[in-house]
PLY file of the C-alpha trace (Angstrom):
ply
format ascii 1.0
element vertex 334
property float x
property float y
property float z
element edge 333
property int vertex1
property int vertex2
end_header
-116.61 268.84 -105.21
-116.68 272.64 -106.01
-118.00 273.81 -103.02
-118.94 277.16 -104.13
-120.36 276.22 -107.74
-121.91 272.60 -106.71
-120.05 271.13 -109.81
-119.51 267.60 -109.24
-115.88 266.51 -111.47
-114.02 264.03 -111.77
-113.42 260.49 -113.00
-115.00 257.39 -110.65
-112.83 255.17 -109.44
-115.03 252.27 -108.02
-118.77 251.11 -109.28
-121.24 251.04 -107.17
-123.95 252.87 -105.24
-122.93 256.16 -103.37
-125.61 257.90 -100.95
-125.07 261.19 -99.80
-127.10 263.78 -98.12
-126.00 267.58 -99.49
-126.72 270.86 -97.82
-126.59 273.71 -99.78
-126.28 277.48 -97.77
-127.28 281.51 -98.92
-125.56 284.67 -98.03
-128.41 284.72 -95.21
-128.15 281.51 -93.69
-130.94 279.60 -95.07
-130.15 276.30 -95.37
-131.98 273.30 -97.45
-130.60 269.32 -97.76
-131.14 266.84 -99.92
-130.60 263.30 -100.12
-129.29 261.73 -103.27
-127.16 259.12 -104.63
-124.64 258.41 -107.71
-124.75 255.14 -109.52
-120.73 253.74 -110.99
-121.37 251.24 -113.73
-118.63 249.96 -115.75
-118.38 251.80 -119.04
-120.93 250.72 -121.76
-119.36 248.88 -124.78
-120.85 246.62 -127.47
-119.09 243.35 -127.68
-120.08 242.14 -130.85
-117.46 241.63 -133.21
-116.81 244.57 -135.78
-117.40 242.64 -138.80
-120.18 240.33 -139.01
-120.41 237.53 -142.32
-123.21 236.01 -142.99
-124.67 234.42 -146.35
-127.35 235.33 -148.88
-130.32 234.22 -148.81
-130.47 232.80 -145.59
-132.75 233.86 -142.95
-131.08 235.67 -140.13
-131.80 236.08 -136.49
-128.43 237.64 -134.73
-128.59 239.76 -131.43
-126.32 242.40 -130.84
-124.58 242.42 -127.49
-123.59 244.87 -125.25
-121.89 245.32 -121.90
-121.50 247.74 -119.10
-123.91 250.68 -117.94
-126.85 249.66 -116.88
-129.20 247.09 -119.58
-131.69 246.87 -120.53
-130.01 248.57 -123.97
-131.47 250.64 -126.77
-130.39 249.88 -130.21
-130.98 252.35 -133.22
-129.20 253.24 -136.46
-127.63 256.33 -136.73
-125.94 256.07 -140.15
-125.43 253.86 -143.00
-127.89 251.36 -144.32
-129.05 248.11 -143.53
-128.52 245.30 -145.86
-131.73 245.33 -147.90
-134.30 242.42 -146.02
-132.64 242.74 -142.99
-134.00 244.76 -139.63
-132.81 246.30 -136.47
-135.02 246.56 -133.50
-134.61 248.21 -129.97
-133.72 244.54 -128.04
-130.52 244.86 -130.91
-131.69 241.91 -132.67
-131.26 241.88 -136.25
-133.77 239.69 -138.80
-134.38 238.76 -142.20
-133.27 237.58 -145.61
-130.19 238.67 -147.24
-130.57 238.86 -151.17
-127.90 241.05 -152.44
-123.64 240.26 -151.59
-121.85 242.70 -150.89
-120.46 244.67 -147.95
-122.65 247.14 -145.81
-121.39 250.13 -143.26
-123.13 251.06 -140.49
-122.97 252.64 -137.09
-124.98 251.70 -134.62
-125.63 253.41 -131.52
-126.51 251.86 -127.71
-128.05 253.88 -125.02
-128.67 252.40 -121.70
-131.04 253.56 -119.04
-128.80 255.71 -117.15
-129.12 257.77 -120.87
-125.11 256.60 -121.38
-124.75 256.30 -125.23
-121.83 255.27 -127.14
-121.77 254.75 -131.30
-119.71 251.74 -133.01
-119.28 250.66 -136.33
-120.06 247.44 -137.78
-119.31 246.40 -140.82
-121.73 243.46 -142.66
-120.43 241.16 -145.46
-123.18 239.23 -147.29
-121.24 236.65 -148.86
-122.45 234.72 -151.77
-123.31 230.95 -150.36
-122.31 229.56 -153.86
-118.96 230.30 -153.05
-118.95 229.96 -149.19
-121.75 228.01 -147.90
-123.94 228.76 -145.21
-124.32 227.27 -141.49
-127.40 227.64 -139.69
-128.32 226.65 -135.47
-131.47 225.08 -134.33
-131.91 224.16 -130.19
-134.12 221.41 -129.39
-134.89 221.85 -125.14
-138.02 219.48 -125.33
-138.01 216.80 -123.33
-134.90 217.82 -122.04
-132.98 216.83 -125.03
-131.00 220.24 -124.46
-129.78 219.34 -128.27
-127.54 222.14 -130.31
-127.51 221.16 -134.27
-125.64 222.96 -136.92
-126.65 222.08 -140.75
-123.82 223.43 -142.99
-124.13 223.65 -147.07
-120.91 223.58 -149.00
-119.80 223.35 -152.63
-118.39 220.01 -152.99
-114.90 221.91 -154.53
-114.13 224.01 -151.64
-111.79 221.64 -149.71
-111.82 221.82 -145.76
-113.95 223.91 -143.51
-113.83 224.80 -139.51
-116.92 225.07 -136.83
-116.06 226.46 -133.89
-118.71 226.97 -131.70
-118.17 229.26 -128.22
-120.29 228.33 -124.73
-121.41 230.80 -122.62
-120.05 230.09 -118.72
-121.75 227.39 -117.13
-122.47 225.53 -120.04
-121.16 221.78 -120.48
-120.64 220.34 -124.12
-121.79 216.20 -124.66
-122.60 213.81 -126.58
-120.50 216.24 -129.68
-120.98 214.48 -133.14
-117.95 213.97 -136.08
-115.91 213.66 -133.52
-115.72 217.19 -132.19
-113.41 218.21 -129.68
-114.88 220.78 -126.64
-112.32 222.95 -124.78
-113.61 223.49 -121.02
-110.83 226.08 -120.44
-111.91 228.58 -123.51
-115.67 227.19 -123.55
-115.39 225.77 -127.22
-115.97 223.20 -129.40
-114.31 222.68 -132.58
-114.85 220.80 -135.75
-113.33 220.00 -138.46
-114.68 218.36 -141.77
-114.16 217.95 -145.58
-116.75 219.65 -148.08
-116.88 216.06 -149.38
-120.81 216.44 -148.63
-123.39 219.70 -150.03
-125.24 219.03 -146.56
-123.52 218.03 -143.42
-125.19 217.89 -139.41
-123.34 218.62 -136.49
-124.62 218.14 -133.37
-124.17 218.20 -129.21
-125.97 218.30 -126.13
-125.43 220.61 -123.29
-125.75 220.69 -119.46
-126.06 223.33 -116.87
-128.22 225.61 -114.50
-131.29 226.97 -115.38
-131.24 229.95 -117.02
-130.76 231.61 -120.36
-128.22 231.13 -122.54
-126.32 232.87 -125.24
-124.72 230.91 -127.85
-121.45 232.72 -130.15
-120.76 230.76 -133.39
-118.18 230.92 -136.42
-118.09 228.57 -139.80
-114.46 229.38 -141.78
-114.14 228.25 -145.12
-111.02 229.39 -147.44
-109.79 231.84 -145.23
-113.59 233.60 -144.35
-115.52 233.18 -141.01
-119.23 233.63 -140.85
-121.48 233.66 -138.31
-123.92 230.50 -137.82
-127.11 231.75 -137.90
-130.65 230.73 -136.65
-131.08 230.49 -133.22
-128.68 231.61 -130.47
-130.49 231.92 -127.21
-132.41 229.22 -124.96
-132.73 228.40 -121.55
-131.77 224.74 -120.24
-133.78 222.34 -119.18
-133.26 219.87 -116.29
-135.09 216.68 -115.56
-134.78 214.45 -113.06
-131.51 212.22 -114.02
-131.98 208.83 -115.91
-129.85 205.86 -117.89
-131.05 205.76 -121.04
-128.38 202.43 -121.49
-130.42 199.61 -122.24
-127.96 197.19 -122.16
-124.50 196.94 -122.75
-123.01 195.34 -125.74
-121.35 192.33 -125.51
-117.76 191.40 -125.58
-115.14 189.11 -127.25
-112.41 187.52 -125.06
-108.92 189.60 -126.16
-110.73 191.80 -128.27
-110.75 195.45 -127.27
-113.97 196.61 -126.20
-115.31 200.03 -125.33
-118.96 201.31 -125.36
-119.90 204.70 -123.73
-122.93 204.79 -121.49
-126.30 206.83 -122.18
-127.59 209.25 -119.67
-130.50 212.10 -119.48
-131.07 215.06 -117.71
-129.43 215.93 -114.35
-127.08 218.58 -113.94
-122.84 218.07 -115.14
-120.46 216.70 -113.93
-121.56 212.99 -113.80
-119.89 210.69 -111.07
-120.56 206.54 -112.25
-119.79 203.88 -109.57
-120.33 199.83 -109.89
-122.16 199.42 -106.47
-123.04 195.55 -106.90
-121.62 192.91 -109.14
-118.27 193.42 -111.06
-117.48 193.74 -114.41
-115.75 191.50 -116.87
-111.99 191.07 -115.95
-109.71 193.82 -118.11
-113.18 195.64 -118.60
-113.09 199.67 -116.83
-115.47 202.60 -116.09
-113.98 205.82 -116.96
-116.22 207.17 -112.93
-116.33 210.38 -114.89
-117.31 210.21 -118.47
-118.93 206.93 -118.07
-117.16 204.19 -120.48
-116.36 201.08 -120.32
-113.23 200.20 -122.09
-110.52 197.38 -121.82
-110.09 194.05 -123.57
-112.31 190.78 -121.86
-109.64 188.18 -120.30
-112.53 185.66 -119.33
-115.75 184.64 -121.00
-118.99 184.39 -119.26
-122.02 186.50 -118.12
-120.82 189.18 -115.58
-123.86 191.09 -113.89
-123.68 193.95 -112.71
-125.57 197.03 -111.07
-124.15 200.82 -112.18
-124.96 204.11 -110.31
-124.79 207.74 -111.77
-124.97 210.80 -109.46
-124.83 214.00 -110.70
-123.72 217.39 -109.18
-126.94 218.19 -107.17
-126.64 214.73 -105.40
-129.57 212.99 -107.57
-128.66 208.96 -108.43
-129.82 206.75 -110.05
-129.03 202.65 -110.43
-129.26 200.18 -112.99
-128.78 196.33 -113.19
-126.65 195.43 -116.07
-124.76 192.69 -117.63
-122.16 192.62 -120.30
-121.60 188.85 -121.99
-117.79 187.73 -122.99
-117.76 185.14 -125.81
-114.35 183.71 -127.31
-113.36 185.31 -130.34
-115.82 184.80 -133.60
-113.94 182.71 -136.04
-114.41 180.70 -139.14
-113.59 176.90 -138.64
-114.12 175.86 -142.55
-110.53 175.39 -144.39
-109.76 178.09 -146.83
0 1
1 2
2 3
3 4
4 5
5 6
6 7
7 8
8 9
9 10
10 11
11 12
12 13
13 14
14 15
15 16
16 17
17 18
18 19
19 20
20 21
21 22
22 23
23 24
24 25
25 26
26 27
27 28
28 29
29 30
30 31
31 32
32 33
33 34
34 35
35 36
36 37
37 38
38 39
39 40
40 41
41 42
42 43
43 44
44 45
45 46
46 47
47 48
48 49
49 50
50 51
51 52
52 53
53 54
54 55
55 56
56 57
57 58
58 59
59 60
60 61
61 62
62 63
63 64
64 65
65 66
66 67
67 68
68 69
69 70
70 71
71 72
72 73
73 74
74 75
75 76
76 77
77 78
78 79
79 80
80 81
81 82
82 83
83 84
84 85
85 86
86 87
87 88
88 89
89 90
90 91
91 92
92 93
93 94
94 95
95 96
96 97
97 98
98 99
99 100
100 101
101 102
102 103
103 104
104 105
105 106
106 107
107 108
108 109
109 110
110 111
111 112
112 113
113 114
114 115
115 116
116 117
117 118
118 119
119 120
120 121
121 122
122 123
123 124
124 125
125 126
126 127
127 128
128 129
129 130
130 131
131 132
132 133
133 134
134 135
135 136
136 137
137 138
138 139
139 140
140 141
141 142
142 143
143 144
144 145
145 146
146 147
147 148
148 149
149 150
150 151
151 152
152 153
153 154
154 155
155 156
156 157
157 158
158 159
159 160
160 161
161 162
162 163
163 164
164 165
165 166
166 167
167 168
168 169
169 170
170 171
171 172
172 173
173 174
174 175
175 176
176 177
177 178
178 179
179 180
180 181
181 182
182 183
183 184
184 185
185 186
186 187
187 188
188 189
189 190
190 191
191 192
192 193
193 194
194 195
195 196
196 197
197 198
198 199
199 200
200 201
201 202
202 203
203 204
204 205
205 206
206 207
207 208
208 209
209 210
210 211
211 212
212 213
213 214
214 215
215 216
216 217
217 218
218 219
219 220
220 221
221 222
222 223
223 224
224 225
225 226
226 227
227 228
228 229
229 230
230 231
231 232
232 233
233 234
234 235
235 236
236 237
237 238
238 239
239 240
240 241
241 242
242 243
243 244
244 245
245 246
246 247
247 248
248 249
249 250
250 251
251 252
252 253
253 254
254 255
255 256
256 257
257 258
258 259
259 260
260 261
261 262
262 263
263 264
264 265
265 266
266 267
267 268
268 269
269 270
270 271
271 272
272 273
273 274
274 275
275 276
276 277
277 278
278 279
279 280
280 281
281 282
282 283
283 284
284 285
285 286
286 287
287 288
288 289
289 290
290 291
291 292
292 293
293 294
294 295
295 296
296 297
297 298
298 299
299 300
300 301
301 302
302 303
303 304
304 305
305 306
306 307
307 308
308 309
309 310
310 311
311 312
312 313
313 314
314 315
315 316
316 317
317 318
318 319
319 320
320 321
321 322
322 323
323 324
324 325
325 326
326 327
327 328
328 329
329 330
330 331
331 332
332 333
């Protein structure tokens, strides 16, 4: 602080609220004091990638994301033109339907509560859906489904494509369709597929604490990635823990066995256990994934009681049996 000019200057080294009382005294000895505080935040930044690829003639519901400063943020277009049919709202939501293909250069201004302002350049590339297809996400949280569905449409002559869905911290992916792989370290689901069908639907369920989440995903074909349109934000619904499996499938002696137990509700991770009875010899239970697998070594009916416990200590038990028979064979002479 400049003690003669009353100028506060420098570069803050820490974030937080810093309280102080300031005194000023004039040449005749008059004094006045006043309490103040200075709030120091992280720098305001735009998190959204500078290139946004979307398909023409599909409904866009896209949310610009920022960090730092002090939210909420106000977004405005200060130069360039949005693609015809799109609207930018003050909360950063872009929605509408783009009928025209092409590249559109934009400069966006972001302002926080403390009137900190930054500008960011964006390029929106509206792609020909006949060449690059479309991808749209829908979210169903009714009845504790917490199911995310991604529907893709692609021209059948384009070969392979890939989908990448990024989950925010705190969400875990379950029941991923089409052999999708979830990387818990990167919080990412990856699907690889062939454009052998015009329409293909991918899905997964999520588990997490009750709060609002934002999903971010892209689909790539011929080296070009475009954002998955449709639903982006949702709040996880948590219902009481429940075992949905009615009865595990039967097995055959010495033949490979695999069965995934199905559960609903509760909070991941889950812990499975056999609390009474026993599985058929040769069959084991994965205690974290709820998978029954192996090759039965004896025939008969094997009764057991299964328990699953979630991260909050909710428990549910259910009685099951697995019937193991001799392998099915044709006795008639060939």
